[in-house]
C-alpha positions as CSV (number, residue, x, y, z in Angstrom):
1,X,-0.1,-0.3,-0.1
2,X,2.3,2.8,1.2
3,X,4.5,1.9,-2.4
4,X,1.5,2.5,-4.5
5,X,0.4,5.3,-2.1
6,X,4.1,6.8,-2.8
7,X,3.3,6.7,-7.0
8,X,1.5,9.5,-7.1
9,X,3.5,12.1,-4.6
10,X,6.7,11.1,-6.5
11,X,5.4,11.7,-10.1
12,X,4.5,15.3,-8.5
13,X,8.4,15.8,-7.3
14,X,9.7,17.2,-10.2
15,X,12.9,15.9,-11.8
16,X,16.0,17.3,-11.6
17,X,16.4,17.8,-14.8
18,X,12.6,20.1,-14.5
19,X,13.9,21.7,-11.5
20,X,17.4,22.9,-14.1
21,X,14.8,24.2,-16.4
22,X,12.5,26.1,-14.2
23,X,15.3,27.8,-12.8
24,X,17.1,29.0,-15.7
25,X,14.0,30.2,-17.9
26,X,12.4,31.9,-14.6
27,X,16.0,33.6,-14.6
28,X,15.9,34.3,-18.6
29,X,12.2,35.7,-17.6
30,X,14.0,37.9,-14.5
31,X,16.3,38.8,-15.9
32,X,14.1,40.2,-19.7
33,X,11.7,42.2,-17.3
34,X,14.0,43.8,-14.9
35,X,15.0,45.2,-18.1
36,X,12.2,45.9,-18.9
37,X,10.8,47.5,-15.8
38,X,13.5,48.8,-14.2
39,X,12.8,51.9,-16.7
40,X,9.0,52.7,-16.1
41,X,9.4,54.3,-13.0
42,X,12.1,57.6,-15.2
43,X,10.5,57.0,-18.2
44,X,8.4,59.4,-19.1
45,X,10.3,62.3,-17.5
46,X,13.4,61.3,-19.4
47,X,11.3,61.3,-22.7
48,X,10.1,64.7,-21.3
49,X,13.9,66.3,-21.5
50,X,14.9,65.0,-25.0
51,X,14.3,67.0,-28.3
52,X,10.5,66.5,-28.9
53,X,9.2,65.5,-25.3
54,X,6.9,68.6,-25.1
55,X,4.3,66.7,-26.5
56,X,2.3,64.2,-24.3
57,X,0.7,61.8,-27.0
58,X,4.3,61.1,-28.3
59,X,5.5,60.5,-24.6
60,X,2.8,57.5,-24.3
61,X,3.6,56.4,-27.8
62,X,7.6,56.5,-26.1
63,X,5.9,54.4,-23.2
64,X,3.6,51.6,-25.2
65,X,5.6,51.4,-27.8
66,X,7.3,47.9,-26.7
67,X,3.7,47.1,-25.7
68,X,2.7,46.6,-29.0
69,X,5.3,45.4,-31.0
70,X,5.5,42.9,-28.3
71,X,1.8,41.9,-29.2
72,X,2.7,42.0,-33.2
73,X,5.6,39.7,-32.7
74,X,4.6,37.1,-30.9
75,X,2.6,34.8,-33.1
76,X,6.4,35.2,-35.4
77,X,8.7,34.3,-32.8
78,X,6.5,31.7,-31.3
79,X,5.9,30.2,-35.3
80,X,9.4,30.3,-35.8
81,X,10.5,28.6,-32.3
82,X,8.1,25.9,-33.5
83,X,10.6,26.0,-37.0
84,X,13.8,26.5,-36.3
85,X,14.3,25.8,-32.5
86,X,13.3,27.1,-29.2
87,X,16.6,27.7,-28.2
88,X,17.6,29.5,-31.3
89,X,14.5,32.0,-32.1
90,X,14.9,32.8,-27.7
91,X,18.4,34.3,-28.1
92,X,17.4,35.8,-31.0
93,X,14.4,37.6,-29.6
94,X,17.2,38.8,-26.6
95,X,19.6,39.6,-29.3
96,X,16.7,42.3,-30.8
97,X,15.9,43.5,-26.7
98,X,19.3,44.1,-26.5
99,X,20.1,45.9,-29.5
100,X,16.5,47.8,-28.9
101,X,18.3,48.5,-25.5
102,X,21.0,50.8,-26.4
103,X,19.8,52.8,-29.7
104,X,17.1,54.1,-26.2
105,X,20.1,54.7,-24.1
106,X,21.8,56.4,-27.6
107,X,18.7,58.0,-28.4
108,X,19.1,61.7,-29.0
109,X,15.3,62.8,-29.6
110,X,12.6,61.2,-28.3
111,X,11.8,59.7,-32.3
112,X,14.6,57.8,-31.7
113,X,13.9,57.0,-27.9
114,X,10.1,55.7,-29.4
115,X,12.1,53.1,-32.1
116,X,14.8,52.0,-29.6
117,X,11.3,51.1,-27.2
118,X,10.1,49.4,-30.3
119,X,12.6,47.5,-31.2
120,X,13.1,46.4,-27.7
121,X,9.7,45.3,-27.7
122,X,10.2,43.6,-31.0
123,X,11.8,41.0,-28.9
124,X,8.8,38.7,-28.7
125,X,10.3,35.5,-26.6
126,X,7.6,35.3,-24.0
127,X,5.7,32.6,-25.8
128,X,9.2,30.9,-26.5
129,X,10.2,30.6,-23.6
130,X,6.9,29.0,-22.6
131,X,6.6,26.8,-24.7
132,X,10.4,25.0,-24.1
133,X,9.5,25.5,-20.2
134,X,6.4,23.2,-21.4
135,X,8.5,20.9,-23.6
136,X,11.0,20.5,-20.2
137,X,8.3,19.9,-18.0
138,X,5.7,17.3,-17.4
139,X,2.2,17.7,-17.0
140,X,2.1,17.2,-13.5
141,X,4.4,20.0,-12.3
142,X,3.9,22.3,-15.5
143,X,2.0,24.9,-13.4
144,X,4.5,25.1,-11.0
145,X,6.6,25.9,-13.2
146,X,4.5,28.7,-14.9
147,X,4.1,29.9,-11.6
148,X,7.8,30.1,-10.6
149,X,8.5,32.1,-13.7
150,X,5.1,34.7,-13.0
151,X,6.8,35.0,-9.9
152,X,10.1,36.0,-10.5
153,X,8.7,38.3,-13.2
154,X,6.5,39.7,-10.2
155,X,9.5,40.2,-8.3
156,X,11.5,41.4,-10.9
157,X,8.7,44.3,-11.2
158,X,8.7,44.7,-7.9
159,X,12.5,45.1,-7.4
160,X,12.1,47.7,-10.5
161,X,10.0,49.8,-8.4
162,X,12.9,50.3,-6.0
163,X,16.0,50.3,-8.1
164,X,14.8,52.2,-11.1
165,X,14.9,55.9,-10.0
166,X,17.8,54.9,-7.6
167,X,20.1,53.8,-10.5
168,X,18.9,56.9,-12.9
169,X,20.1,58.5,-10.5
170,X,23.2,57.6,-10.6
171,X,24.0,56.7,-13.9
172,X,21.3,58.1,-15.7
173,X,18.1,57.0,-17.8
174,X,20.7,56.3,-21.2
175,X,22.8,53.7,-18.4
176,X,19.6,52.1,-17.0
177,X,18.9,50.9,-20.5
178,X,22.7,49.9,-20.7
179,X,21.8,47.7,-18.0
180,X,18.9,46.2,-19.7
181,X,20.3,45.6,-23.1
182,X,23.7,43.8,-20.4
183,X,21.2,41.7,-19.0
184,X,19.8,40.6,-22.1
185,X,23.1,39.2,-23.0
186,X,23.5,37.6,-19.5
187,X,19.9,36.0,-20.2
188,X,21.5,34.5,-23.7
189,X,24.1,32.9,-22.1
190,X,22.0,30.8,-19.7
191,X,19.5,29.9,-22.5
192,X,22.3,28.9,-24.2
193,X,24.2,27.2,-21.8
194,X,22.0,26.7,-19.1
195,X,18.6,25.8,-20.0
196,X,18.9,21.7,-20.6
197,X,18.0,20.4,-24.1
198,X,14.7,19.7,-25.3
199,X,13.4,16.9,-26.7
200,X,13.8,16.7,-30.9
201,X,10.3,16.3,-31.7
202,X,8.7,19.5,-29.1
203,X,9.1,22.0,-32.4
204,X,8.5,20.4,-35.9
205,X,5.6,22.5,-37.0
206,X,2.8,22.2,-39.8
207,X,1.0,24.3,-41.7
208,X,-2.0,21.8,-40.2
209,X,-0.8,22.8,-36.6
210,X,-1.1,26.2,-37.1
211,X,-4.6,26.7,-38.4
212,X,-5.6,24.0,-35.2
213,X,-3.7,26.4,-33.0
214,X,-5.6,29.3,-34.4
215,X,-8.8,28.0,-35.0
216,X,-9.7,25.6,-31.5
217,X,-12.1,27.4,-29.4
218,X,-10.6,25.8,-26.0
219,X,-7.2,27.5,-27.2
220,X,-9.7,30.9,-28.3
221,X,-10.8,30.3,-24.5
222,X,-8.4,31.1,-23.2
223,X,-6.4,34.2,-25.1
224,X,-10.3,35.5,-24.1
225,X,-8.9,35.2,-20.8
226,X,-5.5,36.6,-20.7
227,X,-6.7,39.7,-22.7
228,X,-9.2,40.5,-20.5
229,X,-7.3,39.4,-17.0
230,X,-4.2,42.0,-18.8
231,X,-6.6,44.7,-20.0
232,X,-7.9,44.8,-15.9
233,X,-3.9,44.2,-15.4
234,X,-3.2,47.5,-16.7
235,X,-6.7,49.4,-16.0
236,X,-5.8,48.9,-12.5
237,X,-2.0,50.2,-12.5
238,X,-3.0,53.1,-14.7
239,X,-5.2,54.5,-11.6
240,X,-4.3,52.6,-8.6
241,X,-0.8,54.7,-8.0
242,X,-3.2,57.8,-8.0
243,X,-5.1,55.9,-5.5
244,X,-2.3,55.3,-3.1
245,X,-1.7,58.8,-3.4
246,X,-5.0,60.2,-2.5
247,X,-4.8,57.3,0.8
248,X,-2.1,59.6,2.1
249,X,1.1,57.1,0.3
250,X,3.4,59.2,-1.1
251,X,4.7,58.0,-4.3
252,X,8.0,57.0,-2.7
253,X,6.8,54.3,0.2
254,X,3.9,52.7,-2.6
255,X,6.0,49.8,-2.4
256,X,4.9,49.4,1.1
257,X,1.5,48.3,0.3
258,X,2.8,46.3,-3.0
259,X,4.7,44.1,-1.4
260,X,2.9,42.8,1.2
261,X,-0.2,42.2,-0.8
262,X,1.7,40.4,-3.4
263,X,3.3,38.3,-0.2
264,X,-0.2,37.3,0.7
265,X,-1.5,37.2,-2.5
266,X,0.6,34.5,-3.5
267,X,1.5,32.4,0.1
268,X,-2.6,31.9,-0.4
269,X,-2.4,30.8,-3.5
270,X,0.4,28.9,-3.4
271,X,-1.3,25.6,-2.8
272,X,-3.8,25.8,-5.2
273,X,-1.1,25.1,-7.9
274,X,-1.2,21.8,-7.6
275,X,-4.5,21.7,-7.9
276,X,-5.0,23.5,-11.7
277,X,-2.7,20.3,-13.0
278,X,-5.0,17.5,-11.4
279,X,-7.7,16.1,-13.9
280,X,-10.6,17.3,-13.7
281,X,-9.7,20.5,-11.5
282,X,-8.5,22.6,-13.9
283,X,-11.9,24.1,-15.1
284,X,-12.7,24.8,-11.8
285,X,-10.5,26.4,-10.7
286,X,-10.4,28.6,-13.5
287,X,-14.1,29.8,-12.8
288,X,-13.3,30.3,-9.2
289,X,-10.7,32.5,-9.1
290,X,-12.2,34.7,-12.3
291,X,-15.5,35.0,-9.9
292,X,-12.5,36.0,-6.9
293,X,-10.9,38.3,-9.8
294,X,-15.3,40.4,-9.9
295,X,-15.4,40.5,-6.2
296,X,-11.8,42.2,-6.1
297,X,-12.8,44.7,-8.8
298,X,-16.1,45.4,-6.9
299,X,-14.5,46.1,-3.7
300,X,-12.0,48.6,-5.5
301,X,-14.8,50.4,-7.5
302,X,-16.3,51.7,-4.0
303,X,-13.5,51.6,-2.1
304,X,-12.9,55.2,-2.9
305,X,-9.9,56.4,-0.6
306,X,-9.9,54.1,2.9
307,X,-6.8,52.3,2.4
308,X,-7.6,49.4,4.4
309,X,-10.8,48.3,1.5
310,X,-7.7,49.2,-0.9
311,X,-5.3,47.0,0.6
312,X,-8.5,44.8,1.0
313,X,-9.3,44.9,-2.5
314,X,-5.0,44.2,-3.7
315,X,-5.1,41.5,-2.2
316,X,-7.7,39.6,-3.3
317,X,-7.2,40.8,-6.6
318,X,-3.6,39.4,-6.6
319,X,-4.5,36.0,-5.4
320,X,-7.0,35.9,-8.7
321,X,-4.6,37.3,-10.8
322,X,-1.9,35.1,-9.9
323,X,-3.6,31.9,-10.0
324,X,-4.6,33.0,-13.6
325,X,-1.3,34.2,-14.4
326,X,0.1,30.6,-13.4
327,X,-3.2,28.4,-15.1
328,X,-4.1,30.2,-18.2
329,X,-0.6,29.3,-20.1
330,X,-0.5,25.6,-18.7
331,X,-3.8,24.9,-19.4
332,X,-2.8,26.5,-23.4
333,X,0.2,24.0,-23.8
334,X,-2.2,21.0,-22.9
335,X,-4.7,22.1,-25.6
336,X,-2.6,23.0,-28.2
337,X,-1.3,19.8,-30.3
338,X,2.9,19.8,-29.5
339,X,3.6,20.6,-33.1
340,X,2.2,23.7,-33.1
341,X,2.6,24.8,-28.7
342,X,5.1,28.0,-30.0
343,X,2.4,28.9,-32.3
344,X,-0.3,28.3,-29.8
345,X,1.4,30.0,-26.8
346,X,1.5,33.0,-29.5
347,X,-1.0,33.5,-30.3
348,X,-1.7,33.8,-26.1
349,X,1.2,36.3,-25.7
350,X,0.3,38.1,-28.3
351,X,-3.5,38.7,-26.8
352,X,-1.7,39.5,-23.6
353,X,-0.2,42.3,-24.4
354,X,-2.9,43.4,-26.7
355,X,-5.1,43.5,-23.5
356,X,-2.0,45.6,-21.7
357,X,-2.3,48.2,-24.7
358,X,-6.1,47.9,-24.8
359,X,-6.7,48.6,-21.1
360,X,-4.1,51.2,-20.6
361,X,-5.6,53.2,-23.7
362,X,-9.7,52.7,-22.4
363,X,-9.4,53.2,-18.7
364,X,-7.5,56.3,-19.1
365,X,-10.6,57.5,-21.5
366,X,-13.1,56.4,-18.9
367,X,-10.6,57.4,-15.5
368,X,-11.2,61.2,-17.7
369,X,-14.9,61.1,-18.7
370,X,-16.6,58.9,-16.2
371,X,-14.7,58.6,-12.9
372,X,-12.5,55.7,-11.3
373,X,-15.4,53.8,-10.0
374,X,-16.4,53.0,-13.7
375,X,-13.1,52.0,-14.2
376,X,-13.4,49.2,-11.8
377,X,-16.3,48.3,-13.3
378,X,-15.6,48.3,-16.6
379,X,-13.3,45.6,-15.5
380,X,-15.6,43.5,-13.2
381,X,-17.7,43.4,-16.3
382,X,-15.5,42.3,-19.1
383,X,-14.2,39.5,-15.9
384,X,-18.5,38.7,-16.0
385,X,-17.7,38.2,-19.6
386,X,-15.0,36.2,-19.7
387,X,-16.7,33.5,-16.7
388,X,-19.8,33.3,-19.0
389,X,-17.4,32.0,-22.2
390,X,-15.3,30.1,-19.6
391,X,-18.1,28.0,-17.8
392,X,-18.7,25.9,-21.7
393,X,-14.9,25.3,-21.4
394,X,-13.9,21.4,-21.4
395,X,-11.2,20.5,-18.8
396,X,-8.1,20.6,-20.2
397,X,-6.6,16.6,-21.1
398,X,-4.0,15.1,-19.4
399,X,-2.1,15.5,-22.2
400,X,-1.1,18.0,-25.1
401,X,-1.6,14.4,-27.2
402,X,-4.8,13.8,-26.2
403,X,-7.4,12.8,-29.1
404,X,-9.5,15.1,-26.9
405,X,-7.1,18.2,-26.5
406,X,-7.7,20.3,-30.2
407,X,-11.8,20.3,-31.9
408,X,-13.3,20.2,-28.3
409,X,-16.4,23.2,-28.4
């Protein structure tokens, strides 16, 4: 009996190769996103100081050019990773990101800064990184790998909020951009020499797999979900700095709210990461998390200037967000055919970045013409629409090669 009982527990443990792959790919994602996030707290003021910086619309384009380029190129990079291999595609994308960082560091005008940011975004390797993570892990542990990558990205964001302004004060914003390029070069070395070799059969794309990845209704539901999730996240971060300031927290102390909120949220949802991978649980966990997201947005919509209400809403939001951010890419890899996995994740990642772009733009209009509460209520309505669409979703198959992984409605 003990040997039988030990079987499932042993299967749920990561192997040495899976641990190494998880650590290296989380490190690559963290280095790349640290390089991206660290300029965000100081980019607008730097853009304003450049020739052409008198135009607020152009400053907005300089900030948003990265996300738009990412949205456009996730699918091509995901497809390329299916054709030529994950590692070459990721290394090439990181090299493009590094080149864009150096252009942005040199930029003598705002137009050149926009060009540098767009080139940075053209290194759209998120889909290929997630596809490689899926290639190197089993279904039983994949959500934990995705969670590790997501948590590393979240930690990079938190570190950036503190480190960005401090570094800019020492080396200037151009120096910060040089640092982002250097971090990308380090990430290339990690990909080429640190990440284990993927199975040889993991990237044999064909046209039929490409079409299935774009047309499968289960995948389209997940693509809608990540669009909604990141549109809501972008809208929240457009308004939340103002809400915290109005609640009496100065800008240089906002990290004192975000850090403990993220820590509590991750601690709460960590036990649920295993549940997502168990057969028959994925759909229930997904729908529960979406419902929790709606509740969080309702709290924030009526929080006003109450700091306890804002903290409560943020904690509930990040608990749902953290779980969904880890669960969704794992589900994509399980529904997608192996031969077009990079393509499927490319569509998914493109919708993620498009959601960020659309969410921020729409929230700005709503905030200007209606008010802050309407921003969160609009997000809640989007999440409710996602909940309705998700109610008819099938449970993820036990294996990406399952005959039921494609064609379900």
